[in-house]
Structure formats: C-alpha cells, structure tokens
C-alpha positions as CSV (number, residue, x, y, z in Angstrom):
1,M,14.2,35.6,-13.4
2,I,13.7,34.2,-16.9
3,A,10.4,32.3,-17.4
4,R,10.8,29.3,-19.7
5,H,8.1,27.8,-21.8
6,H,7.7,24.1,-20.9
7,S,6.1,21.9,-23.5
8,P,5.1,18.2,-23.4
9,A,7.4,17.6,-26.4
10,S,10.5,18.7,-24.3
11,D,9.3,16.4,-21.5
12,R,9.2,13.4,-23.9
13,L,12.6,14.3,-25.3
14,A,14.1,14.4,-21.8
15,A,12.5,11.1,-21.0
16,L,13.9,9.5,-24.2
17,R,17.3,10.8,-23.4
18,T,17.2,9.3,-19.9
19,I,16.1,6.0,-21.3
20,G,18.8,6.1,-23.9
21,V,21.5,6.8,-21.4
22,R,20.3,4.1,-19.1
23,S,20.1,1.6,-22.0
24,L,23.6,2.4,-23.1
25,A,25.0,2.0,-19.6
26,L,23.2,-1.4,-19.2
27,A,24.6,-2.5,-22.6
28,F,28.2,-1.6,-21.5
29,L,27.7,-3.6,-18.3
30,L,26.3,-6.6,-20.1
31,L,28.8,-6.7,-22.9
32,A,31.9,-5.9,-20.9
33,P,34.3,-8.8,-20.2
34,P,34.2,-10.2,-16.7
35,V,36.6,-8.6,-14.2
36,T,39.2,-11.1,-13.1
37,G,41.8,-10.3,-10.5
38,P,44.8,-12.4,-9.6
39,A,42.9,-14.1,-6.8
40,L,40.0,-15.2,-9.1
41,S,42.2,-16.3,-12.0
42,Q,43.6,-19.2,-10.0
43,G,40.4,-21.2,-10.4
44,V,38.6,-21.4,-7.0
45,S,37.1,-24.8,-6.4
46,R,34.2,-25.0,-4.1
47,V,33.1,-28.0,-2.0
48,T,29.7,-28.0,-0.3
49,S,28.6,-30.6,2.3
50,S,26.3,-30.8,5.2
51,V,25.7,-32.8,8.4
52,T,22.9,-33.1,10.9
53,V,24.0,-33.5,14.5
54,P,21.6,-34.7,17.2
55,W,22.7,-33.5,20.6
56,S,21.6,-33.3,24.2
57,G,23.1,-32.1,27.5
58,V,22.6,-30.1,30.6
59,L,22.6,-26.3,30.2
60,N,24.0,-24.7,33.4
61,A,21.9,-21.6,33.9
62,D,21.8,-19.2,36.8
63,V,18.3,-20.2,37.9
64,E,18.7,-24.0,37.6
65,D,20.2,-26.7,35.3
66,I,18.1,-27.4,32.2
67,F,18.2,-30.6,30.2
68,V,18.1,-29.7,26.5
69,T,17.9,-31.9,23.5
70,G,17.6,-31.1,19.7
71,S,19.5,-31.2,16.5
72,I,21.5,-28.8,14.5
73,E,21.9,-28.8,10.7
74,I,25.3,-27.5,9.6
75,Q,26.0,-26.7,5.9
76,V,29.6,-26.0,5.0
77,E,31.0,-24.4,1.8
78,S,34.7,-24.5,1.5
79,F,37.0,-23.1,-1.1
80,S,40.7,-22.9,-1.6
81,L,42.5,-19.6,-2.4
82,R,46.3,-19.3,-2.7
83,G,46.9,-22.4,-0.6
84,T,44.5,-21.6,2.2
85,M,41.1,-23.2,2.7
86,F,38.3,-20.9,3.7
87,T,35.0,-22.1,5.1
88,K,31.5,-20.6,5.3
89,L,29.1,-22.1,7.8
90,R,25.3,-22.0,7.8
91,S,23.5,-23.6,10.7
92,S,20.0,-23.9,12.2
93,I,18.5,-25.7,15.1
94,S,15.4,-27.9,15.0
95,K,13.4,-30.0,17.5
96,T,15.1,-28.2,20.4
97,V,13.3,-28.5,23.7
98,G,14.3,-28.3,27.4
99,L,13.1,-29.2,30.8
100,G,14.0,-27.5,34.1
101,M,15.5,-30.1,36.3
102,T,14.1,-28.6,39.5
103,S,11.1,-26.5,38.4
104,R,10.0,-28.9,35.6
105,Q,9.5,-25.8,33.4
106,D,9.2,-26.5,29.7
107,F,11.4,-24.7,27.2
108,V,11.7,-24.4,23.4
109,G,14.8,-23.5,21.4
110,V,14.3,-20.7,18.9
111,G,16.6,-18.8,16.6
112,T,17.4,-17.8,13.1
113,V,19.8,-19.3,10.6
114,M,23.3,-18.4,11.5
115,N,25.7,-17.6,8.7
116,T,29.4,-16.9,9.1
117,C,31.7,-15.0,6.8
118,S,34.5,-16.9,5.1
119,L,36.7,-18.2,7.9
120,P,40.3,-19.3,7.3
121,A,40.2,-23.0,8.2
122,S,43.7,-24.4,7.2
123,S,46.3,-24.9,4.6
124,V,45.0,-27.1,1.8
125,G,46.3,-30.7,2.1
126,L,45.8,-33.9,3.8
127,G,44.5,-34.2,7.3
128,R,41.7,-33.2,9.5
129,F,41.0,-29.6,10.5
130,P,38.7,-28.7,13.4
131,L,36.8,-25.5,13.3
132,E,35.0,-24.3,16.4
133,V,32.0,-21.9,16.3
134,V,29.6,-20.6,19.0
135,S,26.0,-20.3,17.7
136,E,23.9,-18.4,20.1
137,Q,20.2,-19.3,19.8
138,R,17.5,-18.6,22.4
139,L,15.9,-20.8,25.0
140,V,12.3,-19.6,25.8
141,A,10.1,-20.7,28.7
142,T,6.7,-22.1,27.4
143,G,3.5,-23.5,28.8
144,S,2.6,-22.9,32.3
145,I,5.3,-20.5,33.7
146,S,6.6,-21.6,37.1
147,S,7.3,-19.1,39.8
148,S,11.1,-19.3,39.1
149,Y,10.5,-17.9,35.6
150,Q,7.7,-15.3,36.1
151,S,10.0,-12.4,35.2
152,L,12.7,-14.4,33.4
153,R,11.3,-15.8,30.2
154,Q,14.3,-16.4,27.9
155,A,18.1,-17.0,27.9
156,P,20.8,-17.4,25.2
157,L,21.3,-21.0,24.2
158,P,25.1,-21.0,23.5
159,L,25.8,-24.0,21.3
160,I,29.4,-24.6,20.7
161,Y,30.1,-26.9,17.7
162,E,33.2,-28.2,16.3
163,V,33.2,-29.2,12.7
164,T,36.0,-31.5,11.4
165,L,36.9,-30.9,7.8
166,S,38.9,-33.1,5.3
167,G,41.9,-31.6,3.5
168,D,39.6,-30.6,0.6
169,G,37.0,-29.0,2.8
170,R,34.3,-31.7,3.1
171,V,32.6,-32.3,6.5
172,L,34.0,-35.4,8.2
173,G,32.0,-35.0,11.4
174,A,30.7,-32.6,14.0
175,Q,30.2,-32.4,17.8
176,V,27.9,-30.1,19.7
177,R,28.2,-29.0,23.4
178,M,26.6,-26.2,25.4
179,G,28.1,-23.3,27.2
180,K,26.7,-21.6,30.3
181,T,23.9,-19.0,30.2
182,R,22.1,-16.5,32.3
183,F,18.3,-15.8,32.2
184,R,17.3,-12.2,31.7
185,A,14.1,-10.3,32.6
186,E,12.0,-9.4,29.5
187,G,13.1,-5.8,29.7
188,D,16.9,-6.6,29.9
189,R,17.8,-7.3,26.2
C-alpha cells in the first residue's frame, strides 16, 4: 500500500475543480437553445377556466342513506395538440356535510385536491364535449357517534362529475352526482 501525503492545498484544488465543472455544466444548460420537438413546434395554445358547482343528494351507503350537500371547485386547463384537445382537471370540495337519514349522525366531507393527468377530451372544433370523472373524497362521522357508527367512522364519498367543454376547451358547465359507498371499520383501509 502506498501512503500519499494529503495537503490542504490539494483539497482546495479539488474543491475548485468541482466548482469549475459544475459552473461549466450550468452555463451549458442555461445557454443552450430550448429543445423543441415536432409536437411542441406546432404552438400549443392553453385555455384555463373554472366553475364552482353546488350539489346535494342522497348517498346510498350500506348502513343507511345519508343526505349530503356541498360544493366542488373544478379548474380545467385544456390544450390542443395535433388536432386533439387534452384536458387536465383539478378539483376540491368545500362546505361538504351530511346527515344520516335514520340515525341523525352528522358527517363532514374531507379530501385533498384531486389532479388528473392530461385526458384526451375530443377533436378540436365546434361543439360540446362531456368529460366524466370520479373523484373519491371521504365522508367522516363527526360529533356524538351513534351506535350504528361506533366501529364504522368513514366511507369513500364517490363524486361523479361531468364537465362540458366548448370546442376550444373552456368550461361550459358541470353537473355532480354521487355513487354508492360502503363504510369500513377503522382498521380496514
């Protein structure tokens, strides 16, 4: 084994080389022309719009029917690429509450913002194009817990919404309805 003498000067030189290489790489990245492929060179136009939809209805659950009311904010970003319109949706619920129709149990809707990837919505042109999405939020029992919900505290809140888009991707309207759900015990996730 060969022992090498290690000096502070060689450490500084190595540090300066590392900084120099990193600076050079960053300069190349910053000064390089933007990469454009055939898809991006066509000029992608983006249209952003939003709608707030108040909704209410009866959620059919396995324990009992629950009357639920609230609103959903839907933001839509549409863009056209090679004659096809793609749409990204972002939605969130607010002021969502429920009441068990037999037990009188109180519920609150909870959830995070739902984002979709780019969904193909239609061919670009005139007309109205519906897009249906299932957003699964949660319905949680709150307040004094009735005997029906002692071991069952939450259930999926499947909101099905249909967004109608114009030919250029703007939101023309939206409707919300609920699917069916099943309550689960706290350990069954």
